[in-house]
Backbone as JSON Lines, residues from 0, in Angstrom:
{"i":0,"aa":"M","n":[0.83,-1.18,0.0],"ca":[0.0,0.0,0.0],"c":[0.87,1.24,0.0]}
{"i":1,"aa":"K","n":[0.27,2.32,-0.48],"ca":[0.99,3.58,-0.52],"c":[0.95,4.26,0.84]}
{"i":2,"aa":"K","n":[1.95,5.1,1.07],"ca":[2.07,5.79,2.35],"c":[0.86,6.65,2.69]}
{"i":3,"aa":"P","n":[0.26,7.4,1.76],"ca":[-0.92,8.21,2.11],"c":[-2.11,7.34,2.57]}
{"i":4,"aa":"V","n":[-2.26,6.16,2.0],"ca":[-3.35,5.27,2.4],"c":[-3.12,4.76,3.82]}
{"i":5,"aa":"I","n":[-1.9,4.36,4.12],"ca":[-1.56,3.89,5.46],"c":[-1.75,5.01,6.48]}
{"i":6,"aa":"A","n":[-1.32,6.22,6.13],"ca":[-1.47,7.37,7.03],"c":[-2.96,7.67,7.27]}
{"i":7,"aa":"G","n":[-3.77,7.58,6.24],"ca":[-5.22,7.81,6.36],"c":[-5.87,6.79,7.27]}
{"i":8,"aa":"I","n":[-5.5,5.52,7.1],"ca":[-6.05,4.46,7.95],"c":[-5.64,4.68,9.41]}
{"i":9,"aa":"A","n":[-4.39,5.08,9.62],"ca":[-3.9,5.34,10.97],"c":[-4.67,6.49,11.63]}
{"i":10,"aa":"V","n":[-4.94,7.53,10.88],"ca":[-5.69,8.68,11.41],"c":[-7.11,8.25,11.8]}
{"i":11,"aa":"V","n":[-7.76,7.47,10.96],"ca":[-9.12,6.99,11.25],"c":[-9.13,6.12,12.51]}
{"i":12,"aa":"V","n":[-8.16,5.25,12.65],"ca":[-8.08,4.38,13.82],"c":[-7.86,5.21,15.09]}
{"i":13,"aa":"I","n":[-7.01,6.21,15.02],"ca":[-6.75,7.08,16.17],"c":[-8.01,7.84,16.56]}
{"i":14,"aa":"I","n":[-8.72,8.4,15.59],"ca":[-9.95,9.14,15.87],"c":[-11.0,8.23,16.49]}
{"i":15,"aa":"L","n":[-11.17,7.03,15.96],"ca":[-12.13,6.08,16.53],"c":[-11.76,5.72,17.97]}
{"i":16,"aa":"G","n":[-10.48,5.54,18.23],"ca":[-10.03,5.24,19.58],"c":[-10.35,6.37,20.55]}
{"i":17,"aa":"I","n":[-10.13,7.6,20.11],"ca":[-10.43,8.76,20.97],"c":[-11.93,8.85,21.24]}
{"i":18,"aa":"V","n":[-12.75,8.64,20.23],"ca":[-14.2,8.7,20.41],"c":[-14.68,7.63,21.38]}
{"i":19,"aa":"I","n":[-14.2,6.42,21.22],"ca":[-14.61,5.31,22.1],"c":[-14.14,5.58,23.53]}
{"i":20,"aa":"Y","n":[-12.92,6.01,23.71],"ca":[-12.39,6.29,25.05],"c":[-13.16,7.4,25.73]}
{"i":21,"aa":"S","n":[-13.44,8.48,25.01],"ca":[-14.13,9.61,25.64],"c":[-15.58,9.27,25.97]}
{"i":22,"aa":"S","n":[-16.24,8.47,25.16],"ca":[-17.62,8.12,25.49],"c":[-17.69,7.15,26.65]}
{"i":23,"aa":"M","n":[-16.67,6.35,26.88],"ca":[-16.66,5.47,28.03],"c":[-16.49,6.28,29.32]}
{"i":24,"aa":"N","n":[-15.73,7.34,29.28],"ca":[-15.53,8.17,30.46],"c":[-16.74,9.03,30.8]}
{"i":25,"aa":"L","n":[-17.6,9.33,29.84],"ca":[-18.77,10.15,30.09],"c":[-19.77,9.45,31.0]}
{"i":26,"aa":"M","n":[-19.77,8.16,31.01],"ca":[-20.72,7.41,31.8],"c":[-20.09,6.95,33.12]}
{"i":27,"aa":"G","n":[-19.41,7.85,33.78],"ca":[-18.69,7.52,34.99],"c":[-19.57,7.31,36.22]}
{"i":28,"aa":"H","n":[-20.83,7.75,36.18],"ca":[-21.7,7.65,37.33],"c":[-23.02,6.99,36.92]}
{"i":29,"aa":"R","n":[-23.49,6.02,37.74],"ca":[-24.79,5.39,37.53],"c":[-25.62,5.57,38.78]}
{"i":30,"aa":"V","n":[-26.86,6.0,38.6],"ca":[-27.73,6.28,39.73],"c":[-29.11,5.69,39.47]}
{"i":31,"aa":"E","n":[-29.71,5.11,40.5],"ca":[-31.1,4.65,40.42],"c":[-31.94,5.6,41.25]}
{"i":32,"aa":"V","n":[-33.02,6.1,40.65],"ca":[-33.93,7.02,41.34],"c":[-35.32,6.39,41.33]}
{"i":33,"aa":"C","n":[-35.94,6.34,42.52],"ca":[-37.32,5.88,42.64],"c":[-38.15,7.05,43.13]}
{"i":34,"aa":"L","n":[-39.34,7.22,42.54],"ca":[-40.21,8.28,42.99],"c":[-41.67,7.87,42.85]}
{"i":35,"aa":"T","n":[-42.52,8.55,43.62],"ca":[-43.95,8.31,43.59],"c":[-44.63,9.64,43.28]}
{"i":36,"aa":"Y","n":[-45.56,9.6,42.31],"ca":[-46.3,10.8,41.93],"c":[-47.7,10.38,41.54]}
{"i":37,"aa":"N","n":[-48.69,11.03,42.09],"ca":[-50.11,10.73,41.82],"c":[-50.44,9.26,42.03]}
{"i":38,"aa":"G","n":[-49.85,8.65,43.05],"ca":[-50.13,7.27,43.37],"c":[-49.39,6.24,42.53]}
{"i":39,"aa":"L","n":[-48.59,6.67,41.58],"ca":[-47.81,5.76,40.74],"c":[-46.34,5.84,41.13]}
{"i":40,"aa":"S","n":[-45.68,4.7,41.12],"ca":[-44.25,4.66,41.47],"c":[-43.44,4.09,40.32]}
{"i":41,"aa":"R","n":[-42.25,4.62,40.13],"ca":[-41.32,4.11,39.13],"c":[-39.9,4.28,39.64]}
{"i":42,"aa":"C","n":[-39.03,3.35,39.23],"ca":[-37.6,3.45,39.48],"c":[-36.89,3.41,38.13]}
{"i":43,"aa":"K","n":[-35.92,4.25,37.95],"ca":[-35.15,4.3,36.71],"c":[-33.67,4.44,37.03]}
{"i":44,"aa":"I","n":[-32.85,3.84,36.17],"ca":[-31.4,3.93,36.28],"c":[-30.89,4.76,35.1]}
{"i":45,"aa":"A","n":[-29.96,5.67,35.4],"ca":[-29.36,6.48,34.35],"c":[-27.86,6.64,34.63]}
{"i":46,"aa":"S","n":[-27.13,6.91,33.57],"ca":[-25.69,7.15,33.66],"c":[-25.39,8.57,33.2]}
{"i":47,"aa":"G","n":[-24.3,9.12,33.72],"ca":[-23.93,10.46,33.31],"c":[-22.51,10.79,33.7]}
{"i":48,"aa":"S","n":[-22.05,11.94,33.24],"ca":[-20.68,12.36,33.51],"c":[-20.51,12.81,34.96]}
{"i":49,"aa":"T","n":[-21.61,13.25,35.59],"ca":[-21.58,13.6,37.01],"c":[-22.73,12.88,37.71]}
{"i":50,"aa":"E","n":[-22.61,12.75,39.02],"ca":[-23.68,12.1,39.79],"c":[-24.97,12.92,39.71]}
{"i":51,"aa":"E","n":[-24.84,14.23,39.74],"ca":[-26.02,15.11,39.66],"c":[-26.73,14.95,38.32]}
{"i":52,"aa":"F","n":[-25.97,14.89,37.23],"ca":[-26.57,14.73,35.9],"c":[-27.26,13.37,35.78]}
{"i":53,"aa":"A","n":[-26.64,12.32,36.29],"ca":[-27.24,10.99,36.24],"c":[-28.52,10.94,37.08]}
{"i":54,"aa":"T","n":[-28.51,11.59,38.24],"ca":[-29.69,11.63,39.1],"c":[-30.84,12.38,38.41]}
{"i":55,"aa":"R","n":[-30.54,13.51,37.83],"ca":[-31.56,14.31,37.13],"c":[-32.14,13.52,35.95]}
{"i":56,"aa":"T","n":[-31.29,12.84,35.2],"ca":[-31.75,12.07,34.05],"c":[-32.66,10.92,34.48]}
{"i":57,"aa":"A","n":[-32.27,10.21,35.53],"ca":[-33.1,9.11,36.03],"c":[-34.44,9.63,36.53]}
{"i":58,"aa":"H","n":[-34.42,10.77,37.22],"ca":[-35.65,11.39,37.73],"c":[-36.57,11.76,36.56]}
{"i":59,"aa":"D","n":[-36.02,12.39,35.55],"ca":[-36.82,12.78,34.38],"c":[-37.38,11.57,33.64]}
{"i":60,"aa":"N","n":[-36.59,10.5,33.55],"ca":[-37.06,9.29,32.88],"c":[-38.21,8.64,33.64]}
{"i":61,"aa":"A","n":[-38.12,8.63,34.97],"ca":[-39.2,8.07,35.78],"c":[-40.46,8.91,35.62]}
{"i":62,"aa":"C","n":[-40.31,10.21,35.63],"ca":[-41.47,11.1,35.44],"c":[-42.09,10.91,34.06]}
{"i":63,"aa":"G","n":[-41.27,10.62,33.08],"ca":[-41.79,10.42,31.73],"c":[-42.76,9.26,31.63]}
{"i":64,"aa":"E","n":[-42.64,8.29,32.53],"ca":[-43.53,7.14,32.5],"c":[-44.79,7.32,33.34]}
{"i":65,"aa":"I","n":[-44.74,8.19,34.36],"ca":[-45.9,8.29,35.24],"c":[-46.65,9.62,35.14]}
{"i":66,"aa":"A","n":[-46.11,10.58,34.44],"ca":[-46.79,11.87,34.29],"c":[-47.3,12.03,32.86]}
{"i":67,"aa":"S","n":[-48.46,12.68,32.75],"ca":[-48.99,12.95,31.41],"c":[-49.38,14.41,31.33]}
{"i":68,"aa":"G","n":[-48.96,15.06,30.28],"ca":[-49.26,16.47,30.12],"c":[-48.22,17.36,30.77]}
{"i":69,"aa":"V","n":[-48.29,18.62,30.43],"ca":[-47.29,19.58,30.9],"c":[-47.39,19.8,32.4]}
{"i":70,"aa":"T","n":[-48.59,19.95,32.92],"ca":[-48.76,20.22,34.35],"c":[-48.26,19.06,35.19]}
{"i":71,"aa":"D","n":[-48.63,17.83,34.81],"ca":[-48.15,16.66,35.54],"c":[-46.63,16.53,35.46]}
{"i":72,"aa":"T","n":[-46.08,16.77,34.29],"ca":[-44.63,16.66,34.1],"c":[-43.89,17.66,34.98]}
{"i":73,"aa":"M","n":[-44.4,18.88,35.05],"ca":[-43.75,19.9,35.9],"c":[-43.89,19.54,37.38]}
{"i":74,"aa":"G","n":[-45.06,19.04,37.77],"ca":[-45.26,18.64,39.16],"c":[-44.39,17.47,39.54]}
{"i":75,"aa":"C","n":[-44.3,16.5,38.67],"ca":[-43.46,15.33,38.92],"c":[-41.99,15.74,39.0]}
{"i":76,"aa":"G","n":[-41.59,16.67,38.16],"ca":[-40.21,17.13,38.17],"c":[-39.8,17.77,39.49]}
{"i":77,"aa":"R","n":[-40.78,18.31,40.23],"ca":[-40.5,18.93,41.52],"c":[-40.63,17.95,42.69]}
{"i":78,"aa":"T","n":[-41.05,16.71,42.4],"ca":[-41.24,15.71,43.44],"c":[-39.89,15.22,43.97]}
{"i":79,"aa":"T","n":[-39.8,15.1,45.27],"ca":[-38.59,14.56,45.89],"c":[-38.58,13.05,45.72]}
{"i":80,"aa":"P","n":[-37.49,12.47,45.24],"ca":[-37.41,11.02,45.07],"c":[-37.59,10.28,46.4]}
{"i":81,"aa":"T","n":[-38.22,9.11,46.33],"ca":[-38.37,8.3,47.53],"c":[-37.09,7.54,47.84]}
{"i":82,"aa":"K","n":[-36.27,7.29,46.79],"ca":[-35.01,6.58,47.0],"c":[-34.03,6.98,45.9]}
{"i":83,"aa":"V","n":[-32.81,7.24,46.29],"ca":[-31.72,7.5,45.34],"c":[-30.57,6.59,45.72]}
{"i":84,"aa":"T","n":[-30.16,5.73,44.78],"ca":[-29.07,4.8,45.03],"c":[-27.96,5.03,44.03]}
{"i":85,"aa":"V","n":[-26.77,5.34,44.51],"ca":[-25.61,5.51,43.63],"c":[-25.05,4.12,43.36]}
{"i":86,"aa":"L","n":[-25.07,3.71,42.1],"ca":[-24.62,2.38,41.71],"c":[-23.15,2.35,41.33]}
{"i":87,"aa":"K","n":[-22.63,3.45,40.82],"ca":[-21.23,3.48,40.38],"c":[-20.7,4.88,40.47]}
């Protein structure tokens, strides 16, 4: 093979390695959040770059299953979780 082809392949491999490595580091925290709203309960697990981001994401995901409409979604978003477990 010619040198430019080998150099191009090497650059692609390096870029793929950087992308894979950086995306693995973004999921450094896993959190399970359980909450109850309007008599319904859900627990969700989420990952994120920070514990706070993972907690917020899990909370929003749980609300997405038990709240309907804008008013319910906003109310659920303000609900204090019944349980927060840091998994990683």
